[in-house]
C-alpha positions as MATLAB code, in Angstrom:
seq = 'XXXXXXXXXXXXXXXXXXXXXXXXXXXXXXXXXXXXXXXXXXXXXXXXXXXXXXXXXXXXXXXXXXXXXXXXXXXXXXXXXXXXXXXXXXXXXXXXXXXXXXXXXXXXXXXXXXXXXXXXXXXXXXXXXXXXXXXXXXXXXXXXXXXXXXXXXXXXXXXXXXXXXXXXXXXXXXXXXXXXXXXXXXXXXXXXXXXXXXXXXXXXXXXXXXXXXXXXXXXXXXXXXXXXXXXXXXXXXXXXXXXXXXXXXXXXXXXXXXXXXXXXXXXXXXXXXXXXXXXXXXXXXXXXXXXXXXXXXXXXXXXXXXXXXXXXXXXXXXXXXXXXXXXXXXXXXXXXXXXXXXXXXXXXXXXXXXXXXXXXXXXXXXXXXXXXXXXXXXXXXXXXXXXXXXXXXXXXXXXXXXXXXXXXXXXXXXXXXXXXXXXXXXXXXXXXXXXXXXXXXXXXXXXXXXXXXXXXXXXXXXXXXXXXXXXXXXXXXXXXXXXXXXXXXXXXXXXXXXXXXXXXXXXXXXXXXXXXXXXXXXXXXXXXXXXXXXXXXXXXXXXXXXXXXXXXXXXXXXXXXXXXXXXXXXXXXXXXXXXXXXXXXXXXXXXXXXXXXXXXXXXXXXXXXXXXXXXXXXXXXXXXXXXXXXXXXXXXXXXXXXXXXXXXXXXXXXXXXXXXXXXXXXXXXXXXXXXXX';
ca = [
       0.089   -0.036    0.042;
       3.094    2.413    0.561;
       3.591    2.549   -3.144;
       0.282    3.954   -3.693;
       0.632    6.223   -0.361;
       3.692    7.928   -1.187;
       2.616   10.396   -3.759;
      -0.141   11.486   -1.549;
       2.293   11.417    1.458;
       4.427   14.063   -0.173;
       1.707   16.255   -1.571;
      -0.013   15.954    1.865;
       3.198   16.911    3.605;
       4.035   19.765    1.313;
       0.804   21.220    1.035;
       0.087   21.114    4.658;
       3.334   22.245    5.665;
       2.398   25.428    3.333;
      -1.061   26.006    4.471;
       0.276   25.208    8.009;
       3.305   27.711    7.963;
       0.633   30.535    6.477;
      -1.565   29.850    9.569;
       1.112   29.728   12.055;
       2.215   33.296   10.730;
      -1.143   34.330   10.968;
      -1.672   33.231   14.242;
       1.558   34.525   15.499;
       1.182   37.853   14.130;
      -2.297   38.503   15.712;
      -0.651   37.097   19.125;
       2.030   39.775   18.874;
      -0.107   42.350   17.529;
      -1.952   41.770   20.791;
      -5.118   40.979   18.918;
      -6.033   37.561   20.151;
      -9.527   38.340   19.866;
      -9.260   38.357   16.133;
      -8.104   34.527   16.274;
     -11.619   33.099   15.788;
     -12.016   35.183   12.534;
      -8.594   33.289   11.271;
      -9.964   29.885   12.121;
     -13.354   30.602   10.329;
     -11.485   31.305    7.291;
      -9.493   27.999    7.646;
     -12.629   25.910    8.359;
     -14.254   27.423    5.201;
     -11.172   26.580    3.060;
     -11.148   23.039    4.560;
     -14.917   22.756    3.821;
     -14.453   24.039    0.318;
     -11.459   21.216   -0.273;
     -13.727   18.472    0.903;
     -16.627   19.693   -0.884;
     -14.473   19.833   -4.102;
     -13.269   16.375   -3.451;
     -16.808   15.115   -3.050;
     -17.808   16.619   -6.426;
     -15.192   15.191   -8.291;
     -15.839   11.965   -6.763;
     -19.708   11.957   -6.996;
     -19.494   13.276  -10.369;
     -17.207   10.848  -11.776;
     -19.236    7.926  -10.539;
     -22.301    9.305  -12.304;
     -20.700    9.128  -15.723;
     -20.486    6.200  -18.359;
     -17.108    4.169  -18.257;
     -15.611    6.053  -21.107;
     -16.816    9.566  -19.998;
     -14.964    8.534  -16.650;
     -11.573    7.926  -18.691;
     -11.896   11.284  -20.181;
     -13.010   13.055  -17.075;
     -10.212   11.572  -14.813;
      -7.550   12.325  -17.830;
      -8.743   15.948  -18.004;
      -8.327   16.516  -14.198;
      -4.847   14.566  -14.229;
      -3.661   17.283  -16.566;
      -5.126   20.195  -14.632;
      -3.699   18.559  -11.503;
      -0.176   18.439  -13.118;
      -0.670   21.863  -13.988;
      -1.468   22.894  -10.198;
       1.426   20.998   -9.110;
       3.937   22.381  -11.498;
       2.813   25.936  -10.675;
       2.887   24.946   -6.860;
       6.429   24.003   -6.934;
       7.796   26.852   -8.850;
       5.880   29.417   -6.588;
       7.039   27.814   -3.320;
      10.744   27.852   -5.040;
      10.197   31.784   -5.301;
       8.640   32.269   -2.272;
      10.128   30.234    0.155;
      12.347   32.945    1.429;
       9.943   35.890    1.660;
       6.432   34.449    1.832;
       6.175   35.024    5.868;
       6.855   38.780    5.397;
       4.183   39.016    2.613;
       1.502   37.265    4.797;
       2.311   39.476    7.761;
       1.904   42.351    5.778;
      -1.427   41.399    4.503;
      -2.618   40.491    8.126;
      -1.529   43.970    9.597;
      -3.382   45.539    6.671;
      -6.454   43.405    7.398;
      -6.449   44.142   11.057;
      -7.417   47.823   10.219;
     -10.310   46.770    8.005;
     -13.614   44.615    8.778;
     -13.767   41.030   10.241;
     -14.580   39.686    6.633;
     -11.259   40.599    5.406;
      -9.260   38.790    7.759;
     -11.354   35.720    6.950;
     -11.175   36.125    3.500;
      -7.215   36.480    3.902;
      -6.929   33.348    5.768;
      -9.397   31.507    3.405;
      -7.623   32.384    0.516;
      -4.233   31.581    1.929;
      -5.311   28.304    2.803;
      -7.909   27.451    0.324;
      -5.331   27.070   -2.460;
      -3.625   24.565   -1.029;
      -6.857   22.474   -0.149;
      -8.020   22.691   -3.450;
      -4.523   21.466   -4.984;
      -4.581   18.775   -2.377;
      -8.081   17.337   -3.033;
      -7.466   17.377   -6.862;
      -4.078   15.750   -6.806;
      -5.294   13.221   -4.132;
      -8.326   12.272   -6.335;
      -5.985   11.678   -9.339;
      -3.430    9.473   -7.558;
      -6.252    7.639   -5.853;
      -8.048    7.173   -9.425;
      -4.430    5.756  -10.885;
      -4.024    3.457   -8.032;
      -7.389    2.111   -8.362;
      -8.250    2.310   -4.656;
      -8.443    4.994   -2.242;
      -7.081    3.503    1.028;
      -3.303    4.020    0.029;
      -3.797    7.464   -1.029;
      -5.948    8.637    1.705;
      -3.577    7.166    4.370;
      -0.382    8.661    2.750;
      -2.172   12.169    2.945;
      -3.156   11.572    6.277;
       0.393   10.872    7.446;
       1.737   13.525    5.592;
      -0.891   16.256    6.996;
      -0.146   15.113   10.394;
       3.720   15.289   10.149;
       3.186   18.868    8.503;
       0.977   19.790   11.465;
       3.476   18.553   14.001;
       6.413   20.514   11.888;
       4.330   23.694   12.028;
       3.668   23.656   15.692;
       7.376   23.290   16.227;
       8.387   26.039   14.128;
       5.675   28.124   15.873;
       6.956   27.132   19.179;
      10.455   27.727   18.096;
      11.695   24.104   19.077;
      12.440   23.410   15.185;
      14.410   24.976   12.677;
      14.283   23.611    9.180;
      15.726   25.188    6.001;
      12.800   25.373    4.106;
      14.250   26.306    0.977;
      16.261   23.262    0.971;
      13.172   21.159    1.822;
      11.053   22.840   -0.877;
      13.488   22.408   -3.433;
      14.089   18.559   -2.431;
      10.542   17.846   -2.274;
       9.787   20.126   -5.478;
      12.110   17.659   -7.530;
      10.271   14.447   -6.136;
       6.874   16.125   -7.150;
       7.928   17.020  -10.752;
       8.806   13.423  -11.384;
       5.628   12.044   -9.826;
       3.693   14.967  -11.752;
       5.286   13.238  -15.111;
       3.776    9.917  -14.096;
       0.383   11.416  -13.473;
       0.487   13.555  -16.614;
       1.512    9.846  -18.524;
      -1.826    8.119  -16.796;
      -3.934   11.169  -17.683;
      -2.573   11.030  -21.071;
      -3.639    7.389  -21.054;
      -7.199    7.799  -19.919;
      -7.655   10.597  -22.593;
      -6.884    7.836  -25.059;
      -9.238    5.407  -23.422;
     -11.802    8.016  -23.145;
     -11.617    8.538  -27.063;
     -10.253   12.053  -26.765;
      -6.635   11.459  -27.848;
      -5.571    8.763  -30.455;
      -2.964    6.031  -30.277;
      -4.417    3.811  -27.741;
      -3.047    0.570  -29.048;
       0.239    2.248  -30.647;
       2.717    1.085  -27.909;
       6.151    2.369  -27.279;
       7.374   -0.558  -25.372;
       5.744   -3.608  -24.053;
       7.937   -5.019  -21.047;
       4.943   -7.350  -19.621;
       6.870  -10.419  -20.880;
       9.895   -9.614  -19.054;
       8.687   -7.732  -16.192;
       6.726   -9.043  -13.288;
       3.998   -6.802  -12.939;
       3.285   -8.368   -9.175;
       6.726   -8.006   -7.891;
       7.447   -5.352   -5.194;
       9.887   -3.403   -7.213;
       7.299   -3.222  -10.431;
       4.400   -2.133   -7.726;
       6.586    0.406   -6.121;
       7.272    1.952   -9.454;
       4.249    1.858  -10.811;
       2.407    3.291   -7.613;
       4.733    5.854   -7.075;
       5.738    6.828  -10.585;
       2.785    5.805  -12.496;
       5.427    4.206  -14.952;
       3.706    0.808  -16.526;
       5.200   -2.233  -18.112;
       3.330   -1.428  -21.239;
       3.339    2.412  -22.755;
       1.770    3.937  -25.594;
       4.017    6.424  -27.530;
       1.849    9.495  -26.289;
       2.368    8.486  -22.901;
       6.246    8.170  -23.099;
       6.538   11.645  -25.181;
       4.199   13.317  -22.307;
       6.097   11.991  -19.634;
       9.686   12.759  -21.324;
       8.806   15.958  -22.687;
       7.349   17.302  -19.317;
      10.759   16.161  -17.244;
      12.784   17.826  -20.261;
      11.110   20.982  -19.876;
       9.797   21.317  -16.320;
      12.909   19.824  -14.405;
      15.662   22.017  -16.092;
      13.691   25.157  -15.591;
      12.864   24.160  -11.782;
      16.497   23.484  -10.914;
      17.973   26.339  -12.942;
      15.752   28.831  -11.151;
      16.824   27.320   -7.679;
      20.535   27.999   -8.775;
      19.613   31.472   -9.767;
      18.168   32.225   -6.310;
      21.240   30.833   -4.120;
      22.713   34.273   -3.967;
      19.674   35.633   -2.209;
      19.316   36.623    1.364;
      18.747   33.298    3.875;
      15.349   32.518    4.831;
      13.722   33.217    7.977;
      12.275   30.037    9.574;
      10.145   32.307   11.899;
       8.351   35.417   11.597;
       9.757   38.397   13.582;
       7.289   40.066   15.680;
       5.761   43.299   13.824;
       4.546   46.585   15.318;
       1.661   46.176   17.518;
      -1.456   47.114   15.868;
      -4.825   47.797   17.716;
      -7.832   45.828   16.714;
     -11.333   45.740   18.221;
     -12.702   43.203   20.185;
     -15.596   42.022   18.177;
     -16.119   38.367   17.819;
     -17.735   36.748   15.099;
     -21.120   35.340   16.045;
     -21.733   31.412   15.815;
     -23.541   31.833   12.589;
     -20.567   32.956   10.589;
     -18.400   29.851   11.191;
     -21.458   27.559   10.540;
     -22.240   29.389    7.293;
     -18.789   29.233    5.871;
     -18.457   25.200    6.635;
     -22.209   24.782    5.451;
     -22.273   26.726    2.219;
     -19.691   24.722    0.417;
     -21.017   21.492    1.604;
     -24.421   22.629    0.422;
     -23.367   23.967   -2.835;
     -21.435   20.406   -3.604;
     -24.409   18.690   -2.687;
     -26.613   20.677   -5.559;
     -23.650   20.025   -8.079;
     -24.036   16.300   -7.160;
     -27.518   16.457   -7.209;
     -27.733   17.917  -10.570;
     -24.759   16.186  -12.001;
     -26.686   12.637  -11.161;
     -28.889   11.281  -13.885;
     -32.480   12.137  -12.633;
     -35.600   10.216  -14.003;
     -38.325   12.319  -15.522;
     -40.873   10.178  -14.391;
     -41.735    6.960  -12.843;
     -44.283    4.220  -13.260;
     -44.754    0.765  -12.286;
     -44.597   -1.943  -15.066;
     -45.647   -5.748  -14.613;
     -43.320   -8.561  -15.659;
     -44.773  -11.801  -15.956;
     -45.880  -14.295  -18.806;
     -49.353  -13.189  -18.555;
     -48.922   -9.642  -17.571;
     -45.684   -8.497  -19.398;
     -45.842   -4.501  -19.935;
     -49.052   -3.756  -17.870;
     -49.229   -0.379  -16.545;
     -47.012    0.890  -19.348;
     -47.869    4.184  -20.830;
     -46.339    6.397  -23.239;
     -43.570    7.988  -21.457;
     -42.233   11.732  -22.000;
     -38.797   12.125  -23.637;
     -35.653   12.162  -21.469;
     -34.278   10.065  -18.791;
     -37.003    7.916  -17.181;
     -37.147    5.475  -14.246;
     -39.534    2.533  -14.325;
     -40.249    0.278  -11.434;
     -40.448   -3.101  -12.504;
     -42.371   -5.336  -10.443;
     -42.526   -9.316  -11.343;
     -46.080  -10.396  -10.873;
     -45.645  -13.675  -11.842;
     -44.214  -17.018  -10.157;
     -40.733  -17.102  -12.040;
     -37.605  -15.058  -12.062;
     -37.523  -13.192  -15.018;
     -35.404  -10.638  -17.333;
     -36.875   -7.929  -18.839;
     -35.986   -5.421  -21.616;
     -37.135   -2.368  -22.887;
     -36.913   -2.553  -26.794;
     -37.462   -1.194  -30.124;
     -40.083   -3.679  -31.146;
     -39.240   -3.017  -34.971;
     -35.168   -3.676  -34.409;
     -35.012   -5.558  -31.262;
     -32.480   -2.851  -29.949;
     -32.141   -2.880  -26.352;
     -32.477    0.487  -24.451;
     -32.326   -0.698  -20.737;
     -32.600   -4.132  -19.001;
     -33.060   -5.852  -15.411;
     -31.628   -9.302  -15.130;
     -32.579  -11.665  -12.376;
     -35.993  -10.227  -11.285;
     -37.254  -12.592   -8.410;
     -41.361  -13.140   -8.185;
     -42.914  -10.525   -5.911;
     -39.962   -7.905   -6.170;
     -39.373   -4.700   -7.614;
     -36.305   -2.614   -9.149;
     -35.794   -0.036  -11.081;
     -34.803    0.205  -14.676;
     -33.488    3.672  -15.851;
     -33.319    4.556  -19.707;
     -33.237    7.305  -21.943;
     -36.419    7.961  -24.382;
     -36.544    9.796  -27.331;
     -39.092    9.923  -29.845;
     -40.134    6.198  -31.403;
     -41.774    2.984  -30.568;
     -41.027    0.995  -27.383;
     -42.093   -2.416  -25.820;
     -41.190   -4.614  -22.891;
     -39.728   -7.866  -23.594;
     -40.334  -10.247  -20.403;
     -38.523  -13.563  -20.302;
     -39.466  -15.824  -17.604;
     -37.015  -18.505  -16.585;
     -37.774  -21.652  -18.499;
     -40.614  -20.294  -20.456;
     -41.320  -18.324  -23.671;
     -40.295  -14.798  -24.003;
     -43.487  -12.384  -24.112;
     -43.527   -9.085  -25.634;
     -46.043   -6.270  -24.352;
     -47.807   -4.058  -26.564;
     -45.936   -1.298  -28.413;
     -46.410    2.439  -27.415;
     -45.470    5.284  -29.347;
     -43.471    8.284  -27.992;
     -43.857   11.516  -30.092;
     -41.488   14.438  -30.185;
     -37.743   14.641  -30.449;
     -35.410   13.818  -27.588;
     -32.280   13.351  -29.580;
     -30.519   10.158  -30.739;
     -30.560    7.587  -27.969;
     -27.951    4.718  -28.140;
     -29.362    1.277  -27.967;
     -27.483   -2.265  -28.079;
     -28.929   -4.309  -30.901;
     -29.057   -7.702  -29.642;
     -26.923  -10.639  -31.232;
     -29.357  -13.243  -32.522;
     -28.751  -16.776  -33.311;
     -28.544  -16.090  -36.921;
     -25.762  -13.502  -36.426;
     -23.671  -16.702  -34.889;
     -24.674  -19.138  -37.337;
     -21.708  -18.491  -39.506;
     -19.294  -18.207  -36.712;
     -20.716  -21.472  -35.376;
     -20.553  -23.270  -38.626;
     -16.837  -22.200  -38.865;
     -15.979  -23.189  -35.557;
     -17.741  -26.694  -36.098;
     -15.480  -27.358  -39.133;
     -12.543  -26.424  -36.912;
     -13.653  -28.935  -34.329;
     -14.426  -31.741  -36.843;
     -10.889  -31.421  -38.350;
      -9.508  -31.365  -34.896;
     -11.255  -34.679  -34.072;
     -10.021  -36.221  -37.256;
      -6.432  -35.440  -36.302;
      -6.965  -36.706  -32.932;
      -8.378  -39.930  -34.057;
      -4.893  -40.456  -35.943;
      -2.823  -39.654  -32.961;
      -4.847  -41.682  -30.298;
      -4.524  -44.741  -32.588;
      -0.805  -44.178  -32.717;
      -0.581  -43.547  -29.012;
      -2.273  -46.626  -28.513;
       0.069  -48.543  -31.338;
       2.968  -47.262  -29.560;
       1.834  -48.787  -26.024;
       0.882  -52.165  -27.519;
       4.268  -52.366  -29.251;
       5.973  -51.182  -25.789;
       7.406  -48.329  -27.313;
       6.961  -46.132  -24.151;
       9.681  -43.321  -25.000;
       7.595  -42.746  -28.353;
       4.479  -42.997  -26.579;
       5.305  -40.069  -24.210;
       5.795  -38.023  -27.141;
       2.624  -38.832  -29.015;
       0.800  -38.874  -25.878;
       1.839  -34.896  -25.632;
       0.828  -34.330  -29.122;
      -2.626  -35.574  -28.935;
      -3.377  -34.161  -25.776;
      -2.327  -30.904  -27.121;
      -4.784  -31.523  -29.984;
      -7.775  -32.208  -27.574;
      -6.719  -29.159  -25.320;
      -7.194  -26.823  -28.435;
     -10.693  -27.711  -28.744;
     -12.042  -26.109  -25.768;
     -14.998  -23.908  -26.984;
     -16.901  -27.478  -27.931;
     -16.407  -29.413  -24.454;
     -20.095  -28.449  -23.712;
     -21.071  -30.492  -26.628;
     -19.011  -33.346  -26.136;
     -21.407  -34.583  -22.949;
     -20.009  -37.941  -21.338;
     -17.109  -38.514  -23.908;
     -15.114  -35.770  -21.978;
     -14.766  -37.832  -18.972;
     -13.669  -40.656  -21.153;
     -11.094  -38.693  -22.840;
     -10.001  -36.202  -20.195;
     -11.259  -37.248  -16.876;
      -9.502  -36.689  -13.477;
      -8.821  -38.765  -10.667;
     -10.268  -35.967   -8.393;
     -13.341  -37.125   -6.632;
     -12.700  -40.812   -7.370;
     -12.657  -43.171   -4.489;
      -9.590  -45.009   -5.642;
      -7.868  -41.867   -6.788;
      -5.510  -42.696   -9.808;
      -5.965  -46.455   -9.022;
      -9.879  -46.004   -9.604;
     -11.449  -48.181  -12.426;
     -13.299  -45.356  -13.602;
      -9.935  -43.044  -13.865;
      -9.588  -43.016  -17.922;
      -8.245  -41.294  -20.587;
      -5.196  -38.788  -21.504;
      -4.416  -38.466  -17.656;
      -4.568  -42.228  -16.886;
      -2.268  -42.880  -19.359;
      -0.034  -39.854  -18.450;
       0.202  -41.166  -14.945;
       1.247  -44.477  -15.989;
       3.684  -43.348  -18.618;
       5.431  -41.105  -16.246;
       5.056  -43.322  -13.071;
       6.919  -46.590  -14.360;
       3.702  -48.664  -15.363;
       4.113  -51.155  -17.773;
       2.796  -51.147  -21.474;
       0.682  -54.156  -20.792;
      -1.132  -51.983  -17.634;
      -1.536  -49.079  -20.236;
      -2.635  -51.056  -23.210;
      -6.528  -51.179  -22.570;
      -6.697  -47.610  -21.374;
      -4.994  -46.441  -24.460;
      -7.174  -48.414  -26.541;
     -10.314  -47.141  -24.696;
      -8.954  -43.716  -25.138;
      -8.897  -44.047  -28.866;
     -12.486  -45.817  -28.828;
     -13.811  -42.611  -27.081;
     -12.211  -40.408  -29.690;
     -14.010  -42.478  -32.744;
     -17.096  -42.212  -30.954;
     -17.017  -38.441  -30.118;
     -16.223  -37.763  -33.840;
     -19.016  -39.816  -35.028;
     -21.522  -38.056  -32.329;
     -20.214  -34.668  -32.727;
     -22.192  -33.678  -36.107;
     -25.274  -34.584  -34.288;
     -24.834  -33.059  -30.923;
     -26.557  -29.675  -29.823;
     -23.984  -26.932  -30.097;
     -25.679  -23.922  -28.547;
     -24.283  -20.742  -30.272;
     -24.313  -18.947  -27.327;
     -21.750  -21.222  -26.107;
     -18.786  -19.614  -28.333;
     -18.975  -16.016  -26.459;
     -19.067  -17.780  -23.221;
     -16.243  -20.075  -24.092;
     -13.933  -17.213  -25.338;
     -13.367  -16.538  -21.482;
     -14.037  -19.881  -19.846;
     -11.252  -21.603  -21.937;
      -8.548  -19.643  -20.555;
     -10.237  -19.453  -16.835;
     -10.055  -23.422  -16.783;
      -6.389  -22.897  -17.776;
      -5.728  -20.444  -15.053;
      -7.652  -22.621  -12.143;
      -6.354  -26.190  -13.197;
      -3.020  -25.574  -15.522;
      -1.082  -22.754  -14.014;
      -1.675  -24.346  -10.466;
      -0.283  -27.564  -11.662;
      -3.700  -29.372  -10.434;
      -3.741  -31.498  -13.333;
      -0.224  -32.522  -13.751;
      -0.086  -36.367  -13.521;
       3.970  -36.596  -13.926;
       4.493  -35.096  -17.332;
       4.965  -31.773  -16.054;
       3.401  -30.408  -19.426;
       0.715  -27.905  -18.017;
       2.203  -25.106  -20.294;
       1.984  -26.958  -23.312;
      -1.793  -27.222  -22.095;
      -2.058  -23.820  -21.796;
      -0.449  -22.982  -25.054;
      -2.976  -25.233  -26.715;
      -5.874  -23.450  -24.757;
      -4.704  -20.299  -25.904;
      -4.458  -21.550  -29.506;
      -8.032  -22.777  -29.240;
      -9.175  -19.247  -27.721;
      -7.400  -17.533  -30.554;
      -9.145  -19.761  -33.252;
     -12.437  -18.956  -31.514;
     -11.787  -15.314  -31.700;
     -11.133  -15.609  -35.321;
     -14.654  -16.835  -35.972;
     -16.133  -14.201  -33.591;
     -13.926  -11.406  -34.897;
     -16.443  -10.010  -37.245;
     -19.353   -9.678  -34.717;
     -16.786   -8.486  -32.050;
     -15.733   -5.656  -34.363;
     -18.940   -4.617  -35.110;
     -19.916   -4.421  -31.169;
     -16.758   -2.808  -30.090;
     -13.939   -1.148  -31.952;
     -11.512   -1.186  -28.884;
     -11.892   -4.648  -27.749;
      -9.923   -6.894  -30.106;
      -6.818   -4.612  -30.498;
      -6.821   -4.877  -26.508;
      -7.181   -8.586  -26.404;
      -4.752   -9.286  -29.278;
      -2.049   -7.155  -27.335;
      -2.822   -9.322  -24.137;
      -2.614  -12.721  -26.324;
       0.588  -11.687  -27.828;
       1.952  -11.073  -24.139;
       0.922  -14.442  -22.900;
       2.126  -16.280  -25.961;
       5.567  -14.724  -25.540;
       5.677  -15.807  -21.802;
       4.832  -19.471  -22.712;
       7.130  -19.581  -25.725;
       9.988  -18.603  -23.240;
       8.960  -21.979  -21.256;
       9.565  -24.154  -24.286;
      12.743  -25.514  -25.155;
      12.920  -27.743  -28.306;
      10.700  -30.414  -27.342;
      10.145  -29.783  -23.584;
       8.210  -27.710  -21.462;
       9.148  -26.358  -18.238;
       7.123  -27.665  -15.330;
       4.946  -25.299  -13.587;
       6.471  -26.066  -10.324;
      10.150  -25.725  -11.591;
       9.152  -21.946  -12.636;
      10.777  -19.287  -10.832;
       8.488  -16.957   -8.496;
       8.885  -14.037  -10.654;
       8.158  -16.234  -13.932;
       5.102  -17.997  -12.582;
       3.703  -14.594  -11.345;
       4.225  -13.214  -14.927;
       2.173  -15.942  -16.440;
      -0.530  -15.629  -13.964;
      -0.554  -11.941  -14.382;
      -0.666  -11.864  -18.233;
      -3.491  -14.820  -18.332;
      -5.442  -12.825  -15.645;
      -5.318   -9.423  -17.617;
      -6.146  -11.429  -20.754;
      -9.335  -12.921  -18.735;
      -9.975   -9.408  -17.701;
      -9.760   -8.188  -21.429;
     -11.967  -11.143  -22.621;
     -14.729  -10.783  -19.874;
     -17.054   -8.498  -21.980;
     -17.166  -10.858  -24.899;
     -20.240  -12.833  -23.445;
     -22.262   -9.804  -22.850;
     -21.454   -7.994  -26.235;
     -22.438  -11.313  -27.695;
     -25.214  -12.354  -25.774;
     -28.455  -14.010  -27.311;
     -31.550  -12.642  -26.012;
     -34.803  -14.589  -26.728;
     -37.415  -13.171  -29.059;
     -40.942  -13.354  -28.357;
];
């Protein structure tokens, strides 16, 4: 967590020290001017600044949460760039002002004492408010870059507490710190951190579609750098440098450092001849001040007003439904209560009046385009469905579990309302061509597998066990590349690739059959006579599967699901070594699983490209990274066993597979087949 906490710790320390020094000078000036009665005015201004900073942070958080995923990326990218600008301005300002800012503030306070209470409050508010806003913005951007808030919040809290302690020590004259050197050193580190934030912000803008070059990588070190190692985590957390970066990120990062760092360091050298700083303010001349204390309403108001304003901003930023009506969901009452809504954002209360759990979709009855959906609506329950409505025709499609889909009567909405984005569902007809192509691939694979398993059986029958080990791996890899069809293989899969787990007799159980049964025997010294029958049974099962496959029910909806599940099983069973019965070839199996996934993505590519223009480039890059790691574990005809991998290599493989799974996760939703009425 410290890797994510350090940037926020540093900004909390710097900004907290700046604000704390300002407050210390304000307080010391008033105390030495015999104007202690005016201290509540200072604290009121400080409270207002803190309230403003917290409210600003709330607005950033809740506003971003109400945006779409793409808009969130763009929003975060813009604010990251703004945060870099603020931090850059802050380090330059403090470099110039570290020696003289205490005198400037005393001068402002002395002038404010002769004026009204509001002027002194405004002085303290403006002095502290800037640091508060900068801290809130930078903390928000670093938390977003880290993907979690606990580390950045903890780091900022520690930095602020330490800054408060230092300011107290300076105020009480128990500490002496060379502020110029302190702000210079931390300024250099912050410039480097800000370069990383800029790079991360540019990547957000690319992912949000604002800037080009999302898949144009300057380098890809994911195959050689362990993303889960402590050093990689530290570098990514502190400096936002990632194993894979686009050209725009690299140019932005390097360009920022090349321009800002020399300017900052050059300015520091140019100011070395100036007079030494004063760590604590000298006592100013006594200035008389009125004894009037602010009433309690003022402190409450300055704290409450920013909170109220922030609440209003968040409320207006949140998508609000223009109306709400209750709509029935069931086989017999689908759409009951549905009337023509107005245009704009609408909330519909979907109430399941039937006895089956249902899915319900707001659709265009002419095209089947979906504007909103609720899944898993249990009997007797009500859930909100929020959708944007424009002029056009609308109906409800209710899909009770295990029952026929029902479509309600159509209602027509008049008026404009702009263009409303809808998802056109994939039909079985859309998947017909990919399914046909994949079935051809499987049929060819089974024909090859039949030949290979017969050869394996012949090897064992002839007592050629060395050759049998080679031919076993060849045949097993062929079968492992057909993963998307496993759901159609029915009982044949257990006969061909069954495991000993759960069997009473374990590896000696009579029901333990197929590739893993033969693997155990070949790599545990079993004789050819012991393996002859299992090998014949395997070849017979493959022949039976090849004959049965053309008549088996292959649900086209299985194709999108298997795009994710093949490698999910590989991560769970192969990369853990759980299925290894002695051959040490789990990585060869993963390699074949990956080949099967690539084939599946090939037949689905036209549909996926239509549904999402950015998905496949990302997936292709992740596939290439995993393939490179697998290739590094393949040496001639042998594969490194999973248990012999070094910890970094194993972590890299698991990380690359996990990232690919994450990239593939949207495929089932993008190509989900929805039942028609």
